[in-house]
mmCIF file of the C-alpha atoms, coordinates in Angstrom:
data_MODEL
# 
_entry.id   MODEL 
# 
loop_
_atom_site.group_PDB 
_atom_site.id 
_atom_site.type_symbol 
_atom_site.label_atom_id 
_atom_site.label_alt_id 
_atom_site.label_comp_id 
_atom_site.label_asym_id 
_atom_site.label_entity_id 
_atom_site.label_seq_id 
_atom_site.pdbx_PDB_ins_code 
_atom_site.Cartn_x 
_atom_site.Cartn_y 
_atom_site.Cartn_z 
_atom_site.occupancy 
_atom_site.B_iso_or_equiv 
_atom_site.pdbx_formal_charge 
_atom_site.auth_seq_id 
_atom_site.auth_comp_id 
_atom_site.auth_asym_id 
_atom_site.auth_atom_id 
_atom_site.pdbx_PDB_model_num 
ATOM 1   C CA . MET A 1 1   ? 5.012   -28.776 5.631   1.00 0.00 ? 1   MET A CA 1 
ATOM 2   C CA . ARG A 1 2   ? 8.501   -29.804 4.806   1.00 0.00 ? 2   ARG A CA 1 
ATOM 3   C CA . VAL A 1 3   ? 9.817   -32.906 6.637   1.00 0.00 ? 3   VAL A CA 1 
ATOM 4   C CA . LEU A 1 4   ? 13.187  -34.598 6.708   1.00 0.00 ? 4   LEU A CA 1 
ATOM 5   C CA . VAL A 1 5   ? 13.365  -38.308 7.587   1.00 0.00 ? 5   VAL A CA 1 
ATOM 6   C CA . VAL A 1 6   ? 16.790  -39.565 8.738   1.00 0.00 ? 6   VAL A CA 1 
ATOM 7   C CA . GLU A 1 7   ? 16.861  -43.299 9.006   1.00 0.00 ? 7   GLU A CA 1 
ATOM 8   C CA . ASP A 1 8   ? 19.510  -45.823 7.967   1.00 0.00 ? 8   ASP A CA 1 
ATOM 9   C CA . HIS A 1 9   ? 16.948  -48.627 7.581   1.00 0.00 ? 9   HIS A CA 1 
ATOM 10  C CA . VAL A 1 10  ? 16.151  -48.040 3.802   1.00 0.00 ? 10  VAL A CA 1 
ATOM 11  C CA . GLU A 1 11  ? 12.837  -49.851 3.802   1.00 0.00 ? 11  GLU A CA 1 
ATOM 12  C CA . LEU A 1 12  ? 11.551  -48.145 6.961   1.00 0.00 ? 12  LEU A CA 1 
ATOM 13  C CA . ALA A 1 13  ? 12.699  -44.714 5.680   1.00 0.00 ? 13  ALA A CA 1 
ATOM 14  C CA . GLU A 1 14  ? 10.959  -45.116 2.445   1.00 0.00 ? 14  GLU A CA 1 
ATOM 15  C CA . SER A 1 15  ? 7.750   -46.435 4.112   1.00 0.00 ? 15  SER A CA 1 
ATOM 16  C CA . VAL A 1 16  ? 7.638   -43.414 6.513   1.00 0.00 ? 16  VAL A CA 1 
ATOM 17  C CA . ALA A 1 17  ? 8.152   -41.071 3.681   1.00 0.00 ? 17  ALA A CA 1 
ATOM 18  C CA . ARG A 1 18  ? 5.307   -42.653 1.704   1.00 0.00 ? 18  ARG A CA 1 
ATOM 19  C CA . VAL A 1 19  ? 3.001   -42.419 4.613   1.00 0.00 ? 19  VAL A CA 1 
ATOM 20  C CA . LEU A 1 20  ? 3.917   -38.755 5.293   1.00 0.00 ? 20  LEU A CA 1 
ATOM 21  C CA . ARG A 1 21  ? 3.474   -37.786 1.679   1.00 0.00 ? 21  ARG A CA 1 
ATOM 22  C CA . ARG A 1 22  ? 0.079   -39.371 1.679   1.00 0.00 ? 22  ARG A CA 1 
ATOM 23  C CA . GLU A 1 23  ? -0.724  -36.904 4.318   1.00 0.00 ? 23  GLU A CA 1 
ATOM 24  C CA . GLY A 1 24  ? 0.218   -33.970 2.012   1.00 0.00 ? 24  GLY A CA 1 
ATOM 25  C CA . MET A 1 25  ? 3.718   -33.321 3.403   1.00 0.00 ? 25  MET A CA 1 
ATOM 26  C CA . ALA A 1 26  ? 6.818   -32.691 1.367   1.00 0.00 ? 26  ALA A CA 1 
ATOM 27  C CA . VAL A 1 27  ? 9.401   -35.393 2.486   1.00 0.00 ? 27  VAL A CA 1 
ATOM 28  C CA . ASP A 1 28  ? 13.131  -35.668 1.924   1.00 0.00 ? 28  ASP A CA 1 
ATOM 29  C CA . VAL A 1 29  ? 15.062  -38.664 3.098   1.00 0.00 ? 29  VAL A CA 1 
ATOM 30  C CA . ALA A 1 30  ? 18.606  -39.032 4.394   1.00 0.00 ? 30  ALA A CA 1 
ATOM 31  C CA . PHE A 1 31  ? 20.077  -42.419 5.152   1.00 0.00 ? 31  PHE A CA 1 
ATOM 32  C CA . ASP A 1 32  ? 22.944  -41.297 7.509   1.00 0.00 ? 32  ASP A CA 1 
ATOM 33  C CA . GLY A 1 33  ? 23.663  -38.465 9.849   1.00 0.00 ? 33  GLY A CA 1 
ATOM 34  C CA . GLU A 1 34  ? 26.370  -36.965 7.563   1.00 0.00 ? 34  GLU A CA 1 
ATOM 35  C CA . ASP A 1 35  ? 23.728  -36.539 4.807   1.00 0.00 ? 35  ASP A CA 1 
ATOM 36  C CA . ALA A 1 36  ? 21.259  -35.017 7.273   1.00 0.00 ? 36  ALA A CA 1 
ATOM 37  C CA . LEU A 1 37  ? 23.851  -32.398 8.356   1.00 0.00 ? 37  LEU A CA 1 
ATOM 38  C CA . ALA A 1 38  ? 24.440  -31.473 4.762   1.00 0.00 ? 38  ALA A CA 1 
ATOM 39  C CA . ARG A 1 39  ? 20.751  -30.792 4.091   1.00 0.00 ? 39  ARG A CA 1 
ATOM 40  C CA . THR A 1 40  ? 19.670  -28.912 7.292   1.00 0.00 ? 40  THR A CA 1 
ATOM 41  C CA . PRO A 1 41  ? 21.691  -25.815 6.839   1.00 0.00 ? 41  PRO A CA 1 
ATOM 42  C CA . VAL A 1 42  ? 20.209  -25.397 3.265   1.00 0.00 ? 42  VAL A CA 1 
ATOM 43  C CA . ILE A 1 43  ? 16.609  -26.267 3.776   1.00 0.00 ? 43  ILE A CA 1 
ATOM 44  C CA . ASP A 1 44  ? 14.332  -24.891 6.498   1.00 0.00 ? 44  ASP A CA 1 
ATOM 45  C CA . TYR A 1 45  ? 12.562  -28.142 7.561   1.00 0.00 ? 45  TYR A CA 1 
ATOM 46  C CA . ASP A 1 46  ? 9.526   -27.833 9.695   1.00 0.00 ? 46  ASP A CA 1 
ATOM 47  C CA . VAL A 1 47  ? 10.133  -31.204 11.364  1.00 0.00 ? 47  VAL A CA 1 
ATOM 48  C CA . VAL A 1 48  ? 13.210  -33.635 11.380  1.00 0.00 ? 48  VAL A CA 1 
ATOM 49  C CA . VAL A 1 49  ? 12.243  -37.296 12.049  1.00 0.00 ? 49  VAL A CA 1 
ATOM 50  C CA . LEU A 1 50  ? 15.511  -38.488 13.396  1.00 0.00 ? 50  LEU A CA 1 
ATOM 51  C CA . ASP A 1 51  ? 16.731  -42.033 14.125  1.00 0.00 ? 51  ASP A CA 1 
ATOM 52  C CA . ARG A 1 52  ? 19.090  -42.130 17.040  1.00 0.00 ? 52  ARG A CA 1 
ATOM 53  C CA . ASP A 1 53  ? 21.286  -44.955 15.803  1.00 0.00 ? 53  ASP A CA 1 
ATOM 54  C CA . LEU A 1 54  ? 22.803  -43.604 12.539  1.00 0.00 ? 54  LEU A CA 1 
ATOM 55  C CA . PRO A 1 55  ? 25.977  -44.489 10.610  1.00 0.00 ? 55  PRO A CA 1 
ATOM 56  C CA . LYS A 1 56  ? 28.750  -41.905 9.970   1.00 0.00 ? 56  LYS A CA 1 
ATOM 57  C CA . VAL A 1 57  ? 27.291  -39.287 12.374  1.00 0.00 ? 57  VAL A CA 1 
ATOM 58  C CA . SER A 1 58  ? 24.960  -40.443 15.200  1.00 0.00 ? 58  SER A CA 1 
ATOM 59  C CA . GLY A 1 59  ? 21.544  -39.150 15.824  1.00 0.00 ? 59  GLY A CA 1 
ATOM 60  C CA . ASP A 1 60  ? 22.581  -37.646 19.091  1.00 0.00 ? 60  ASP A CA 1 
ATOM 61  C CA . GLU A 1 61  ? 25.336  -35.516 17.211  1.00 0.00 ? 61  GLU A CA 1 
ATOM 62  C CA . VAL A 1 62  ? 22.948  -34.504 14.541  1.00 0.00 ? 62  VAL A CA 1 
ATOM 63  C CA . CYS A 1 63  ? 20.381  -33.336 17.253  1.00 0.00 ? 63  CYS A CA 1 
ATOM 64  C CA . ALA A 1 64  ? 23.134  -31.383 18.942  1.00 0.00 ? 64  ALA A CA 1 
ATOM 65  C CA . SER A 1 65  ? 24.262  -29.886 15.616  1.00 0.00 ? 65  SER A CA 1 
ATOM 66  C CA . LEU A 1 66  ? 20.754  -28.628 14.921  1.00 0.00 ? 66  LEU A CA 1 
ATOM 67  C CA . LEU A 1 67  ? 20.722  -26.935 18.171  1.00 0.00 ? 67  LEU A CA 1 
ATOM 68  C CA . ALA A 1 68  ? 23.912  -25.117 17.450  1.00 0.00 ? 68  ALA A CA 1 
ATOM 69  C CA . GLN A 1 69  ? 22.579  -24.013 14.020  1.00 0.00 ? 69  GLN A CA 1 
ATOM 70  C CA . VAL A 1 70  ? 19.656  -22.441 15.815  1.00 0.00 ? 70  VAL A CA 1 
ATOM 71  C CA . HIS A 1 71  ? 17.475  -24.727 13.588  1.00 0.00 ? 71  HIS A CA 1 
ATOM 72  C CA . HIS A 1 72  ? 13.834  -23.463 13.743  1.00 0.00 ? 72  HIS A CA 1 
ATOM 73  C CA . GLY A 1 73  ? 12.180  -26.713 13.016  1.00 0.00 ? 73  GLY A CA 1 
ATOM 74  C CA . ARG A 1 74  ? 11.266  -29.398 15.606  1.00 0.00 ? 74  ARG A CA 1 
ATOM 75  C CA . VAL A 1 75  ? 12.984  -32.779 16.104  1.00 0.00 ? 75  VAL A CA 1 
ATOM 76  C CA . LEU A 1 76  ? 11.202  -36.053 16.558  1.00 0.00 ? 76  LEU A CA 1 
ATOM 77  C CA . MET A 1 77  ? 13.641  -38.707 17.805  1.00 0.00 ? 77  MET A CA 1 
ATOM 78  C CA . LEU A 1 78  ? 13.198  -42.415 16.935  1.00 0.00 ? 78  LEU A CA 1 
ATOM 79  C CA . THR A 1 79  ? 14.987  -45.324 18.576  1.00 0.00 ? 79  THR A CA 1 
ATOM 80  C CA . ALA A 1 80  ? 14.611  -49.059 19.020  1.00 0.00 ? 80  ALA A CA 1 
ATOM 81  C CA . SER A 1 81  ? 15.004  -48.564 22.946  1.00 0.00 ? 81  SER A CA 1 
ATOM 82  C CA . GLY A 1 82  ? 12.010  -47.255 24.549  1.00 0.00 ? 82  GLY A CA 1 
ATOM 83  C CA . THR A 1 83  ? 12.965  -47.249 28.260  1.00 0.00 ? 83  THR A CA 1 
ATOM 84  C CA . ILE A 1 84  ? 12.228  -44.148 30.337  1.00 0.00 ? 84  ILE A CA 1 
ATOM 85  C CA . ALA A 1 85  ? 16.110  -43.586 30.792  1.00 0.00 ? 85  ALA A CA 1 
ATOM 86  C CA . ASP A 1 86  ? 16.530  -43.516 26.989  1.00 0.00 ? 86  ASP A CA 1 
ATOM 87  C CA . ARG A 1 87  ? 13.589  -41.098 26.481  1.00 0.00 ? 87  ARG A CA 1 
ATOM 88  C CA . VAL A 1 88  ? 14.775  -38.741 29.162  1.00 0.00 ? 88  VAL A CA 1 
ATOM 89  C CA . GLU A 1 89  ? 18.251  -38.687 27.549  1.00 0.00 ? 89  GLU A CA 1 
ATOM 90  C CA . GLY A 1 90  ? 16.941  -38.105 24.102  1.00 0.00 ? 90  GLY A CA 1 
ATOM 91  C CA . LEU A 1 91  ? 14.762  -35.186 25.189  1.00 0.00 ? 91  LEU A CA 1 
ATOM 92  C CA . SER A 1 92  ? 17.731  -33.803 27.171  1.00 0.00 ? 92  SER A CA 1 
ATOM 93  C CA . LEU A 1 93  ? 19.816  -33.830 23.975  1.00 0.00 ? 93  LEU A CA 1 
ATOM 94  C CA . GLY A 1 94  ? 17.366  -31.195 22.571  1.00 0.00 ? 94  GLY A CA 1 
ATOM 95  C CA . ALA A 1 95  ? 14.797  -33.483 20.887  1.00 0.00 ? 95  ALA A CA 1 
ATOM 96  C CA . ASP A 1 96  ? 11.155  -32.026 21.054  1.00 0.00 ? 96  ASP A CA 1 
ATOM 97  C CA . ASP A 1 97  ? 9.493   -35.402 21.070  1.00 0.00 ? 97  ASP A CA 1 
ATOM 98  C CA . TYR A 1 98  ? 10.572  -39.026 21.283  1.00 0.00 ? 98  TYR A CA 1 
ATOM 99  C CA . LEU A 1 99  ? 8.899   -42.078 19.776  1.00 0.00 ? 99  LEU A CA 1 
ATOM 100 C CA . PRO A 1 100 ? 10.084  -45.715 20.407  1.00 0.00 ? 100 PRO A CA 1 
ATOM 101 C CA . LYS A 1 101 ? 10.164  -48.311 17.674  1.00 0.00 ? 101 LYS A CA 1 
ATOM 102 C CA . PRO A 1 102 ? 8.021   -50.102 16.659  1.00 0.00 ? 102 PRO A CA 1 
ATOM 103 C CA . PHE A 1 103 ? 5.432   -47.433 16.345  1.00 0.00 ? 103 PHE A CA 1 
ATOM 104 C CA . ALA A 1 104 ? 1.942   -46.914 14.665  1.00 0.00 ? 104 ALA A CA 1 
ATOM 105 C CA . TYR A 1 105 ? 1.952   -44.723 11.568  1.00 0.00 ? 105 TYR A CA 1 
ATOM 106 C CA . ALA A 1 106 ? -1.155  -43.042 12.828  1.00 0.00 ? 106 ALA A CA 1 
ATOM 107 C CA . GLU A 1 107 ? 0.662   -41.878 16.001  1.00 0.00 ? 107 GLU A CA 1 
ATOM 108 C CA . LEU A 1 108 ? 3.820   -40.862 13.911  1.00 0.00 ? 108 LEU A CA 1 
ATOM 109 C CA . ILE A 1 109 ? 1.569   -38.676 11.710  1.00 0.00 ? 109 ILE A CA 1 
ATOM 110 C CA . ALA A 1 110 ? -0.159  -37.070 14.828  1.00 0.00 ? 110 ALA A CA 1 
ATOM 111 C CA . ARG A 1 111 ? 3.270   -36.206 16.440  1.00 0.00 ? 111 ARG A CA 1 
ATOM 112 C CA . VAL A 1 112 ? 4.652   -34.809 13.307  1.00 0.00 ? 112 VAL A CA 1 
ATOM 113 C CA . ARG A 1 113 ? 1.640   -32.504 12.846  1.00 0.00 ? 113 ARG A CA 1 
ATOM 114 C CA . ALA A 1 114 ? 1.767   -31.420 16.468  1.00 0.00 ? 114 ALA A CA 1 
ATOM 115 C CA . LEU A 1 115 ? 5.458   -30.700 16.300  1.00 0.00 ? 115 LEU A CA 1 
ATOM 116 C CA . ALA A 1 116 ? 4.846   -28.591 13.019  1.00 0.00 ? 116 ALA A CA 1 
ATOM 117 C CA . ARG A 1 117 ? 2.160   -26.619 14.802  1.00 0.00 ? 117 ARG A CA 1 
ATOM 118 C CA . ARG A 1 118 ? 4.683   -25.706 17.556  1.00 0.00 ? 118 ARG A CA 1 
ATOM 119 C CA . SER A 1 119 ? 7.188   -24.524 15.061  1.00 0.00 ? 119 SER A CA 1 
ATOM 120 C CA . GLN A 1 120 ? 4.835   -22.067 13.608  1.00 0.00 ? 120 GLN A CA 1 
ATOM 121 C CA . PRO A 1 121 ? 2.698   -19.213 14.955  1.00 0.00 ? 121 PRO A CA 1 
ATOM 122 C CA . PRO A 1 122 ? -0.564  -20.576 16.683  1.00 0.00 ? 122 PRO A CA 1 
ATOM 123 C CA . LEU A 1 123 ? -3.301  -21.347 14.077  1.00 0.00 ? 123 LEU A CA 1 
ATOM 124 C CA . PRO A 1 124 ? -6.930  -22.297 14.661  1.00 0.00 ? 124 PRO A CA 1 
ATOM 125 C CA . PRO A 1 125 ? -7.869  -26.042 14.003  1.00 0.00 ? 125 PRO A CA 1 
ATOM 126 C CA . ILE A 1 126 ? -9.942  -25.026 11.062  1.00 0.00 ? 126 ILE A CA 1 
ATOM 127 C CA . LEU A 1 127 ? -8.609  -22.437 8.565   1.00 0.00 ? 127 LEU A CA 1 
ATOM 128 C CA . VAL A 1 128 ? -11.394 -20.038 7.296   1.00 0.00 ? 128 VAL A CA 1 
ATOM 129 C CA . HIS A 1 129 ? -11.554 -17.306 4.654   1.00 0.00 ? 129 HIS A CA 1 
ATOM 130 C CA . ARG A 1 130 ? -15.039 -16.111 3.898   1.00 0.00 ? 130 ARG A CA 1 
ATOM 131 C CA . ASP A 1 131 ? -16.889 -19.132 2.751   1.00 0.00 ? 131 ASP A CA 1 
ATOM 132 C CA . LEU A 1 132 ? -13.749 -21.190 2.297   1.00 0.00 ? 132 LEU A CA 1 
ATOM 133 C CA . ARG A 1 133 ? -12.890 -23.707 5.069   1.00 0.00 ? 133 ARG A CA 1 
ATOM 134 C CA . LEU A 1 134 ? -10.089 -26.104 5.366   1.00 0.00 ? 134 LEU A CA 1 
ATOM 135 C CA . ASP A 1 135 ? -9.679  -28.855 7.938   1.00 0.00 ? 135 ASP A CA 1 
ATOM 136 C CA . PRO A 1 136 ? -5.958  -29.946 7.988   1.00 0.00 ? 136 PRO A CA 1 
ATOM 137 C CA . ALA A 1 137 ? -6.463  -32.884 10.193  1.00 0.00 ? 137 ALA A CA 1 
ATOM 138 C CA . GLN A 1 138 ? -9.367  -34.411 8.236   1.00 0.00 ? 138 GLN A CA 1 
ATOM 139 C CA . ARG A 1 139 ? -7.825  -33.415 4.926   1.00 0.00 ? 139 ARG A CA 1 
ATOM 140 C CA . VAL A 1 140 ? -11.122 -31.634 3.795   1.00 0.00 ? 140 VAL A CA 1 
ATOM 141 C CA . ALA A 1 141 ? -11.605 -28.316 2.148   1.00 0.00 ? 141 ALA A CA 1 
ATOM 142 C CA . THR A 1 142 ? -14.974 -26.794 1.201   1.00 0.00 ? 142 THR A CA 1 
ATOM 143 C CA . ARG A 1 143 ? -16.360 -23.750 -0.283  1.00 0.00 ? 143 ARG A CA 1 
ATOM 144 C CA . ALA A 1 144 ? -19.885 -22.509 0.347   1.00 0.00 ? 144 ALA A CA 1 
ATOM 145 C CA . GLY A 1 145 ? -20.410 -25.947 1.954   1.00 0.00 ? 145 GLY A CA 1 
ATOM 146 C CA . MET A 1 146 ? -19.329 -27.922 -1.130  1.00 0.00 ? 146 MET A CA 1 
ATOM 147 C CA . ARG A 1 147 ? -16.277 -30.159 -0.785  1.00 0.00 ? 147 ARG A CA 1 
ATOM 148 C CA . LEU A 1 148 ? -13.493 -29.282 -3.204  1.00 0.00 ? 148 LEU A CA 1 
ATOM 149 C CA . PRO A 1 149 ? -11.912 -32.106 -5.227  1.00 0.00 ? 149 PRO A CA 1 
ATOM 150 C CA . LEU A 1 150 ? -8.333  -31.154 -4.668  1.00 0.00 ? 150 LEU A CA 1 
ATOM 151 C CA . ARG A 1 151 ? -5.190  -33.076 -5.423  1.00 0.00 ? 151 ARG A CA 1 
ATOM 152 C CA . PRO A 1 152 ? -2.672  -33.438 -2.555  1.00 0.00 ? 152 PRO A CA 1 
ATOM 153 C CA . LYS A 1 153 ? -0.408  -30.533 -3.736  1.00 0.00 ? 153 LYS A CA 1 
ATOM 154 C CA . GLU A 1 154 ? -3.365  -28.386 -4.381  1.00 0.00 ? 154 GLU A CA 1 
ATOM 155 C CA . PHE A 1 155 ? -4.564  -29.039 -0.801  1.00 0.00 ? 155 PHE A CA 1 
ATOM 156 C CA . ALA A 1 156 ? -1.211  -28.291 0.615   1.00 0.00 ? 156 ALA A CA 1 
ATOM 157 C CA . VAL A 1 157 ? -0.675  -25.076 -1.364  1.00 0.00 ? 157 VAL A CA 1 
ATOM 158 C CA . LEU A 1 158 ? -4.231  -24.012 -0.160  1.00 0.00 ? 158 LEU A CA 1 
ATOM 159 C CA . GLU A 1 159 ? -3.356  -24.894 3.368   1.00 0.00 ? 159 GLU A CA 1 
ATOM 160 C CA . TYR A 1 160 ? -0.038  -22.891 3.279   1.00 0.00 ? 160 TYR A CA 1 
ATOM 161 C CA . LEU A 1 161 ? -1.683  -19.869 1.788   1.00 0.00 ? 161 LEU A CA 1 
ATOM 162 C CA . LEU A 1 162 ? -4.559  -19.855 4.220   1.00 0.00 ? 162 LEU A CA 1 
ATOM 163 C CA . ALA A 1 163 ? -1.967  -20.369 7.098   1.00 0.00 ? 163 ALA A CA 1 
ATOM 164 C CA . ALA A 1 164 ? -0.280  -17.281 5.777   1.00 0.00 ? 164 ALA A CA 1 
ATOM 165 C CA . GLN A 1 165 ? -3.231  -15.255 6.698   1.00 0.00 ? 165 GLN A CA 1 
ATOM 166 C CA . GLY A 1 166 ? -3.060  -12.687 3.903   1.00 0.00 ? 166 GLY A CA 1 
ATOM 167 C CA . ARG A 1 167 ? 0.628   -12.462 3.695   1.00 0.00 ? 167 ARG A CA 1 
ATOM 168 C CA . VAL A 1 168 ? 2.093   -12.713 0.065   1.00 0.00 ? 168 VAL A CA 1 
ATOM 169 C CA . VAL A 1 169 ? 3.715   -16.023 -0.404  1.00 0.00 ? 169 VAL A CA 1 
ATOM 170 C CA . SER A 1 170 ? 6.342   -16.315 -3.184  1.00 0.00 ? 170 SER A CA 1 
ATOM 171 C CA . ALA A 1 171 ? 6.587   -19.260 -5.645  1.00 0.00 ? 171 ALA A CA 1 
ATOM 172 C CA . GLU A 1 172 ? 10.000  -19.992 -4.129  1.00 0.00 ? 172 GLU A CA 1 
ATOM 173 C CA . GLU A 1 173 ? 8.627   -20.203 -0.638  1.00 0.00 ? 173 GLU A CA 1 
ATOM 174 C CA . LEU A 1 174 ? 5.835   -22.536 -1.809  1.00 0.00 ? 174 LEU A CA 1 
ATOM 175 C CA . LEU A 1 175 ? 8.309   -24.687 -3.676  1.00 0.00 ? 175 LEU A CA 1 
ATOM 176 C CA . GLU A 1 176 ? 10.521  -25.106 -0.493  1.00 0.00 ? 176 GLU A CA 1 
ATOM 177 C CA . HIS A 1 177 ? 7.645   -25.899 1.903   1.00 0.00 ? 177 HIS A CA 1 
ATOM 178 C CA . VAL A 1 178 ? 5.171   -27.757 -0.290  1.00 0.00 ? 178 VAL A CA 1 
ATOM 179 C CA . TRP A 1 179 ? 7.367   -29.708 -2.674  1.00 0.00 ? 179 TRP A CA 1 
ATOM 180 C CA . ASP A 1 180 ? 10.398  -32.026 -1.833  1.00 0.00 ? 180 ASP A CA 1 
ATOM 181 C CA . GLU A 1 181 ? 13.809  -32.026 -3.268  1.00 0.00 ? 181 GLU A CA 1 
ATOM 182 C CA . ALA A 1 182 ? 12.724  -33.967 -6.385  1.00 0.00 ? 182 ALA A CA 1 
ATOM 183 C CA . ALA A 1 183 ? 10.864  -30.869 -7.590  1.00 0.00 ? 183 ALA A CA 1 
ATOM 184 C CA . ASP A 1 184 ? 12.754  -28.871 -10.331 1.00 0.00 ? 184 ASP A CA 1 
ATOM 185 C CA . PRO A 1 185 ? 12.934  -25.332 -9.348  1.00 0.00 ? 185 PRO A CA 1 
ATOM 186 C CA . PHE A 1 186 ? 12.954  -24.258 -13.030 1.00 0.00 ? 186 PHE A CA 1 
ATOM 187 C CA . THR A 1 187 ? 9.682   -25.752 -13.984 1.00 0.00 ? 187 THR A CA 1 
ATOM 188 C CA . THR A 1 188 ? 6.283   -24.215 -13.929 1.00 0.00 ? 188 THR A CA 1 
ATOM 189 C CA . THR A 1 189 ? 4.932   -26.618 -11.374 1.00 0.00 ? 189 THR A CA 1 
ATOM 190 C CA . VAL A 1 190 ? 3.926   -23.956 -8.867  1.00 0.00 ? 190 VAL A CA 1 
ATOM 191 C CA . LYS A 1 191 ? 2.158   -21.863 -11.456 1.00 0.00 ? 191 LYS A CA 1 
ATOM 192 C CA . SER A 1 192 ? 0.413   -24.888 -12.888 1.00 0.00 ? 192 SER A CA 1 
ATOM 193 C CA . THR A 1 193 ? -0.831  -25.970 -9.413  1.00 0.00 ? 193 THR A CA 1 
ATOM 194 C CA . ILE A 1 194 ? -1.915  -22.402 -8.636  1.00 0.00 ? 194 ILE A CA 1 
ATOM 195 C CA . ASN A 1 195 ? -4.027  -22.374 -11.914 1.00 0.00 ? 195 ASN A CA 1 
ATOM 196 C CA . ARG A 1 196 ? -5.587  -25.583 -11.158 1.00 0.00 ? 196 ARG A CA 1 
ATOM 197 C CA . LEU A 1 197 ? -6.448  -24.565 -7.576  1.00 0.00 ? 197 LEU A CA 1 
ATOM 198 C CA . ARG A 1 198 ? -7.888  -21.227 -8.827  1.00 0.00 ? 198 ARG A CA 1 
ATOM 199 C CA . ALA A 1 199 ? -10.195 -23.123 -11.297 1.00 0.00 ? 199 ALA A CA 1 
ATOM 200 C CA . LYS A 1 200 ? -11.364 -25.392 -8.497  1.00 0.00 ? 200 LYS A CA 1 
ATOM 201 C CA . LEU A 1 201 ? -12.051 -22.540 -6.024  1.00 0.00 ? 201 LEU A CA 1 
ATOM 202 C CA . GLY A 1 202 ? -14.289 -20.937 -8.494  1.00 0.00 ? 202 GLY A CA 1 
ATOM 203 C CA . ASP A 1 203 ? -15.984 -17.651 -8.172  1.00 0.00 ? 203 ASP A CA 1 
ATOM 204 C CA . PRO A 1 204 ? -15.825 -14.965 -6.737  1.00 0.00 ? 204 PRO A CA 1 
ATOM 205 C CA . PRO A 1 205 ? -12.026 -15.236 -6.875  1.00 0.00 ? 205 PRO A CA 1 
ATOM 206 C CA . VAL A 1 206 ? -10.115 -15.493 -3.568  1.00 0.00 ? 206 VAL A CA 1 
ATOM 207 C CA . LEU A 1 207 ? -6.672  -16.478 -4.813  1.00 0.00 ? 207 LEU A CA 1 
ATOM 208 C CA . GLU A 1 208 ? -4.821  -13.413 -5.873  1.00 0.00 ? 208 GLU A CA 1 
ATOM 209 C CA . THR A 1 209 ? -1.496  -13.253 -7.930  1.00 0.00 ? 209 THR A CA 1 
ATOM 210 C CA . VAL A 1 210 ? 0.691   -10.360 -6.768  1.00 0.00 ? 210 VAL A CA 1 
ATOM 211 C CA . PRO A 1 211 ? 2.942   -9.110  -9.536  1.00 0.00 ? 211 PRO A CA 1 
ATOM 212 C CA . GLN A 1 212 ? 6.634   -9.665  -8.769  1.00 0.00 ? 212 GLN A CA 1 
ATOM 213 C CA . GLY A 1 213 ? 5.508   -10.958 -5.326  1.00 0.00 ? 213 GLY A CA 1 
ATOM 214 C CA . GLY A 1 214 ? 3.733   -14.238 -5.253  1.00 0.00 ? 214 GLY A CA 1 
ATOM 215 C CA . TYR A 1 215 ? 0.227   -15.284 -4.200  1.00 0.00 ? 215 TYR A CA 1 
ATOM 216 C CA . ARG A 1 216 ? -2.129  -14.713 -1.401  1.00 0.00 ? 216 ARG A CA 1 
ATOM 217 C CA . ILE A 1 217 ? -5.688  -15.494 -0.230  1.00 0.00 ? 217 ILE A CA 1 
# 
């Protein structure tokens, strides 16, 4: 999934980004509301982790702007204030969930994943295709009962393709949802990852390349 972390506390923002990336998510970071508003019309984020107290443009204004843009992703609002009144106010602004600081990273990860599921068509907890099984929560993929030694990006690509349920997924779509803004769109990174994944999946082949289309399982 593609996540935007909007937090003006640099150390916290980078820490949250590291934790989410370890979970296989593609994460961009904005340190103020103005930067966030410049990114969201361009990139289709699955989840926006949004600090409420931001410089330049407040988190409340960013949240309202996302609603006005008909943003399809979900918003997890963060704040140092955890009173019931503040939570109610944050949710009334259009946030989908609300997490007071300080928070446990395990809870943050669980909430981000839950919101991402809500932004997509319902999927089973275990993704299955023939003898191929992928458990997103446990970060485990197996084929014929044998665990696959996948790198984080290989796992994320496989998860995205399985979730597409046979739909052809273009390289551009994979680049947008599996990689973050640091990825060079003119490199062969998607093709290279697909080739490594195909080799690890073994025979009989299940990952198909569709000419002028993309990839599907």
